[in-house]
C-alpha positions in Angstrom: 0.3 -0.1 0.4 2.6 2.3 0.8 4.6 1.4 -1.9 1.4 2.6 -4.5 1.3 5.7 -2.5 4.4 6.5 -3.0 4.4 5.9 -6.8 0.9 7.8 -7.3 2.9 10.7 -4.9 6.2 10.4 -7.7 4.0 10.6 -10.7 1.8 13.6 -9.7 5.2 15.8 -8.8 6.8 14.8 -11.9 3.7 16.0 -14.1 3.4 19.1 -11.7 7.2 19.7 -12.4 6.2 18.9 -16.5 4.0 21.6 -16.0 6.4 23.8 -15.4 9.0 23.9 -17.7 8.1 25.8 -20.5 7.2 24.5 -23.6 9.6 22.6 -26.0 10.6 24.3 -29.6 12.0 21.6 -31.8 14.9 23.0 -34.4 12.1 21.8 -37.6 9.3 24.1 -35.3 11.5 26.7 -35.3 12.6 26.2 -38.7 8.4 26.6 -40.2 8.1 29.3 -37.5 10.5 31.2 -38.8 9.8 30.5 -43.1 6.5 31.2 -41.7 7.1 35.1 -40.0 10.3 36.2 -41.3 10.0 39.7 -42.6 13.1 39.3 -45.1 11.7 36.1 -46.7 7.8 37.9 -46.6 9.5 40.5 -48.3 10.6 38.3 -51.0 7.8 36.1 -51.5 6.3 39.8 -52.5 8.2 39.9 -54.7 7.6 37.2 -56.5 3.9 37.8 -56.7 4.5 41.0 -58.2 7.0 40.0 -61.3 3.5 37.1 -61.3 1.8 40.0 -62.0 3.7 41.8 -64.4 3.5 38.8 -66.6 -0.1 39.4 -65.8 -0.2 43.0 -67.8 2.2 42.2 -70.6 -0.1 39.2 -71.9 -3.2 42.0 -72.0 -0.8 43.3 -74.2 -1.6 40.4 -76.6 -5.3 41.7 -76.9 -6.9 44.1 -78.9 -6.4 47.9 -77.3 -9.2 50.2 -77.5 -9.3 54.0 -76.8 -12.6 56.5 -76.3 -11.6 60.6 -76.2 -13.8 63.4 -75.9 -12.9 66.3 -76.6 -15.4 69.4 -75.9 -15.0 72.9 -76.0 -16.0 76.4 -76.5 -15.3 78.0 -79.5 -13.0 81.3 -78.8 -13.3 82.8 -82.9 -16.1 81.6 -84.8 -15.5 79.7 -87.4 -17.5 80.1 -90.2 -17.7 78.5 -93.9 -18.2 81.2 -96.9 -20.0 80.7 -100.3 -20.3 82.5 -103.2 -23.3 83.2 -105.1 -23.0 80.3 -107.8 -20.6 78.9 -106.5 -21.9 75.5 -107.2 -23.3 75.9 -110.5 -27.1 77.0 -111.4 -29.8 74.9 -110.9 -33.0 75.4 -113.0 -31.6 78.5 -114.4 -30.4 79.8 -111.8 -27.5 80.7 -109.7 -26.6 78.0 -106.5 -26.5 79.7 -104.0 -28.8 82.6 -105.5 -27.0 84.5 -102.9 -23.7 84.9 -101.1 -24.0 82.7 -97.9 -21.8 82.3 -94.7 -22.4 79.3 -92.6 -20.9 78.7 -89.0 -19.6 75.8 -88.3 -20.7 75.4 -84.4 -22.5 77.5 -81.7 -21.9 77.5 -78.4 -19.8 73.9 -77.4 -18.4 72.2 -80.1 -15.7 69.1 -79.4 -15.5 65.6 -81.0 -15.5 61.9 -80.3 -13.0 58.9 -81.6 -13.1 55.6 -80.6 -10.8 53.0 -82.0 -9.6 49.2 -81.1 -6.3 48.3 -82.3 -5.2 44.7 -82.6 -1.1 44.1 -82.5 0.0 42.0 -85.6 3.8 41.6 -86.1 3.9 43.2 -82.3 3.0 39.7 -80.8 6.8 38.4 -81.7 7.9 41.6 -79.8 5.2 41.0 -76.7 6.2 37.0 -76.7 10.0 38.0 -76.2 8.5 40.5 -72.9 6.6 38.2 -71.5 9.2 35.0 -71.5 11.7 37.8 -70.5 9.3 38.4 -67.7 8.3 35.0 -66.9 12.3 34.5 -66.2 12.0 37.3 -63.5 9.2 35.6 -62.1 11.9 32.7 -61.8 14.4 34.8 -60.8 12.6 36.4 -57.9 11.8 32.8 -56.6 15.3 31.7 -56.8 15.7 34.4 -54.7 12.9 33.8 -52.2 14.9 30.0 -51.9 17.8 31.9 -51.7 17.0 34.1 -48.4 14.7 31.2 -46.7 17.9 29.1 -46.9 19.9 32.3 -45.0 16.6 32.2 -42.5 16.9 28.4 -41.8 21.1 28.2 -41.7 20.7 31.4 -39.1 18.2 29.8 -37.1 19.8 26.2 -36.8 23.3 28.5 -35.8 21.3 30.1 -33.0 19.7 26.7 -32.0 22.9 24.7 -32.0 24.4 27.9 -29.8 21.4 27.1 -27.1 22.3 23.5 -26.8 25.8 24.3 -27.2 25.7 26.4 -23.8 23.6 24.2 -22.5 25.8 21.3 -22.7 28.3 23.7 -21.1 26.6 24.5 -18.0 25.7 20.7 -17.6 29.4 20.4 -17.6 30.1 23.2 -15.7 27.5 22.6 -12.6 28.9 18.8 -12.4 32.8 20.1 -12.2 31.1 22.4 -9.3 30.2 20.1 -7.6 33.5 18.2 -8.1 34.9 21.8 -6.2 32.2 21.4 -3.3 33.2 18.0 -2.8 37.2 19.0 -2.6 35.9 21.7 -0.1 34.1 19.2 2.3 37.4 17.3 2.1 40.0 20.2 2.6 38.0 21.5 5.2 38.0 18.4 7.0 42.0 18.5 6.6 42.2 21.9 7.9 40.3 20.7 10.9 42.9 17.6 11.2 45.4 20.2 10.8 46.6 18.3 7.9 46.4 21.2 5.5 47.3 24.9 5.3 44.9 27.4 5.7 45.8 28.7 2.2 45.2 25.6 0.4 42.0 25.9 1.8 41.2 29.4 0.1 42.5 28.6 -3.0 39.6 26.0 -3.3 37.2 28.1 -2.9 38.4 30.8 -4.8 38.3 28.6 -7.5 34.9 27.7 -6.7 33.5 30.8 -7.1 35.2 30.9 -10.4 33.1 27.9 -11.4 30.2 29.4 -10.5 30.6 32.5 -11.7 31.6 30.9 -14.7 27.8 29.0 -14.5 26.6 32.9 -14.0 28.4 33.7 -17.2 26.5 30.8 -18.8 23.4 31.3 -18.3 23.6 35.1 -19.0 24.8 33.8 -22.5 22.4 31.7 -22.8 19.1 33.9 -21.8 20.8 36.2 -24.5 20.8 33.5 -27.4 16.9 32.4 -26.5 16.5 36.5 -27.1 18.2 36.3 -31.0 16.4 32.9 -31.6 13.2 34.4 -30.3 13.9 37.9 -32.5 14.7 35.3 -36.1 11.6 33.9 -35.1 9.6 37.5 -35.1 8.1 36.5 -32.1 8.4 38.0 -28.3 11.4 38.5 -27.3 10.6 36.9 -23.9 8.9 33.8 -25.0 9.5 31.3 -22.9 10.9 27.8 -24.6 13.3 24.9 -24.0 15.3 23.2 -27.0 15.6 19.1 -27.3 17.8 17.3 -25.0 19.7 15.7 -27.6 21.1 17.4 -30.7 19.8 16.2 -33.7 21.6 13.9 -36.1 23.8 15.8 -38.3 23.5 14.6 -42.4 25.2 11.7 -43.7 28.3 11.7 -45.2 28.5 12.8 -49.1 30.9 12.0 -51.5 32.7 15.2 -52.6 32.2 14.5 -56.4 28.3 14.1 -55.6 28.3 17.0 -52.9 29.4 19.4 -56.1 27.2 17.6 -58.1 23.9 19.1 -55.6 25.0 22.1 -55.1 25.8 23.3 -58.9 21.6 21.7 -59.1 20.2 23.1 -56.4 22.0 26.7 -55.2 19.5 29.7 -56.2 23.0 31.6 -57.0 23.4 29.1 -59.9 20.5 29.5 -61.2 19.8 33.0 -60.8 23.2 33.0 -63.1 21.5 30.6 -65.5 18.8 33.1 -65.6 20.5 36.3 -66.3 22.4 34.2 -69.2 18.5 33.2 -71.1 17.6 37.2 -69.7 20.4 38.5 -71.9 18.9 36.1 -75.3 15.8 37.4 -75.0 17.2 41.1 -74.8 19.2 40.6 -77.6 16.8 39.0 -79.8 13.7 41.5 -78.6 16.5 44.3 -79.8 16.3 42.6 -83.3 12.9 42.8 -83.3 13.2 46.6 -83.2 13.9 46.3 -87.0 10.4 44.9 -87.7 7.7 47.4 -88.6 4.9 47.7 -86.3 1.5 46.6 -88.2 -1.7 45.9 -86.7 -5.4 46.0 -88.0 -7.3 48.9 -86.6 -11.0 49.9 -86.8 -11.6 53.6 -85.7 -15.1 56.6 -85.6 -15.1 59.3 -85.3 -18.2 61.9 -84.8 -18.0 66.2 -84.1 -20.4 67.1 -81.7 -22.9 70.0 -82.4 -21.7 71.0 -85.9 -24.1 71.8 -89.1 -22.2 70.6 -92.1 -20.1 68.6 -91.0 -20.7 64.3 -91.6 -22.1 63.7 -88.3 -20.4 59.2 -88.3 -17.5 58.1 -90.0 -16.4 54.7 -89.2 -13.0 53.3 -91.0 -11.3 50.2 -90.9 -7.8 49.0 -92.1 -3.4 48.7 -91.3 -2.3 51.0 -89.2 2.0 50.6 -89.9 4.5 52.2 -88.4 8.4 52.2 -89.2 11.4 54.0 -88.6 13.3 53.6 -92.2 16.4 55.2 -90.9 17.9 55.6 -87.4 21.0 55.8 -88.2 23.1 52.8 -86.9 20.6 52.9 -82.9 19.0 49.8 -83.3 22.7 48.0 -84.7 24.8 49.4 -82.0 22.0 48.2 -79.4 22.2 44.5 -80.7 25.7 44.2 -80.2 25.2 45.8 -76.8 22.5 43.0 -76.3 25.2 40.5 -77.3 28.0 41.7 -75.0 25.5 41.5 -72.3 25.0 38.0 -73.0 28.0 36.9 -73.3 29.5 39.4 -69.8 26.3 36.3 -68.3 27.7 33.3 -69.9 31.2 34.5 -68.4 29.2 35.2 -64.6 28.0 31.8 -64.6 31.3 30.4 -65.3 32.6 32.6 -62.3 29.4 31.5 -59.7 29.9 27.9 -60.8 33.0 27.9 -59.8 32.7 29.7 -56.1 29.6 27.3 -55.4 32.4 24.4 -55.9 35.0 26.4 -53.7 32.5 27.0 -51.0 31.1 22.7 -51.6 34.3 22.1 -51.3 35.7 24.0 -48.9 32.0 23.8 -46.1 33.2 19.6 -46.5 36.7 19.5 -45.6 35.4 21.6 -42.3 32.8 19.3 -41.5 35.2 16.5 -41.9 37.0 18.2 -39.8 35.0 18.9 -37.1 33.7 15.6 -37.1 37.2 14.4 -36.3 38.1 16.8 -33.8 34.8 15.7 -32.3 35.6 12.6 -31.8 39.0 13.5 -30.2 37.6 16.2 -27.6 35.3 13.6 -26.0 37.7 11.0 -25.7 39.7 13.6 -23.9 36.8 14.4 -22.1 36.2 11.2 -21.2 40.0 10.3 -20.2 39.7 13.7 -18.0 37.2 13.1 -16.0 38.2 9.6 -15.7 41.6 10.5 -13.9 39.9 13.2 -12.0 37.7 10.8 -10.6 41.3 8.5 -9.4 43.1 11.4 -8.5 40.1 12.5 -6.0 40.4 9.0 -4.7 43.5 9.0 -3.7 43.1 12.2 -2.7 40.7 11.2 -0.5 42.6 9.2 0.5 46.0 11.1 1.2 47.5 9.4 -1.7 48.0 12.4 -3.6 48.2 16.4 -3.2 45.9 18.9 -3.2 47.4 20.5 -6.0 47.2 17.6 -8.1 43.3 17.3 -7.9 43.3 21.3 -8.5 45.2 20.5 -11.6 43.2 17.9 -12.5 39.9 19.9 -12.1 41.5 22.4 -14.2 42.2 20.0 -17.1 39.0 18.8 -16.8 37.2 21.9 -17.4 39.9 22.8 -20.2 38.9 19.3 -21.4 35.0 20.4 -21.2 35.3 23.6 -22.5 37.4 22.0 -26.1 34.4 19.6 -25.9 31.5 22.4 -26.0 33.4 24.4 -29.1 34.2 21.0 -30.8 30.6 20.5 -30.8 29.5 23.9 -31.6 31.8 23.5 -34.7 30.0 20.1 -36.0 26.5 21.9 -35.6 27.5 25.2 -37.5 29.6 23.3 -40.1 26.9 21.0 -40.5 24.5 24.1 -41.1 27.6 25.8 -43.2 27.4 22.4 -45.3 23.5 22.0 -45.8 23.7 25.0 -46.8 26.1 24.8 -49.4 24.0 22.2 -51.5 21.4 24.4 -51.6 19.0 22.3 -49.7 15.5 24.1 -49.0 
């Protein structure tokens, strides 16, 4: 009965303790929140939408263009048509008109209405080139958005990993403080037995105080890092959370050749440079298309307002041509400029590919080095802690000096620091390598 009661009580206490903890924030959740709420990423996505609307606007230019103009005004002068007697010959033997006649063009407000509908014909080719070029702009804006998203993800990962590293360092530092506290307890016993000098006890207390101060520093660092992560997630800086207790598994090792191919296929910078080459080609073709005359079908309507002698309705249909036969080499020079721009884009693509490969190679080697260094640091950390346990036992049995214990405790602190630095280096190297591969 007592055992059952104790078990129930333990479960209740554990549930209460869990309810007091802040909610756990996994790395995937943090990345998702950042993607959904990041302001720079939102701006980049709006650029994509804006480019899509520009494409829709250009597509509308393929259809007939209509316009209506209305002009109404009061005449400052009174224009008249004057006809001499008999100017139109004779009618029934009488002069036509029989006397001089003056006819006012209009009285009061006058003006005209014009309406036209024009369907481009030869211009459709140019419009097609413009549309295709703007569709490439959509692709370019999409790649810029991907690049911004990858940057946001990399920043979130690094901030998250920094918190993991600091929490791991806190755990190790707290364990070291317990070691100093135990050493201080044993030294106090020896002081009471007058087996050690008071200065040695003070030395232990000083190192204990320094270790406790380091815990305070790490706690401050942890608070700052959590505020930075909250800022990256675009939420209140004081939002409480806790990270996963274990760091995420690092990405699988890739062959360097395969990593290069993956990066060239996925990196936004490469795709952006490829799009620039295509845009330069369409620019050149559009410049050549300027030699083509603009020919279109048109229907036009004209009607004067408040006139007495002009016809009221004039409608016509036909072809409209606009062409500049002599431009003194202007269009030819524009084509040459576009040719040069296309060459520059091709060279830029080669340069970007080379830089991407260099970036992949560098981050790949850095990741390999970080993995190796973490293995070394882990082995040194385990060895230092085991050596400290042995030296502490020997000191309790008066087999070694206090100086040896303090030296080994310092060695453990250094080994812990090197391990935490190696861990953070590995996690950051993993994030950088994933970014170099262009992974979303």
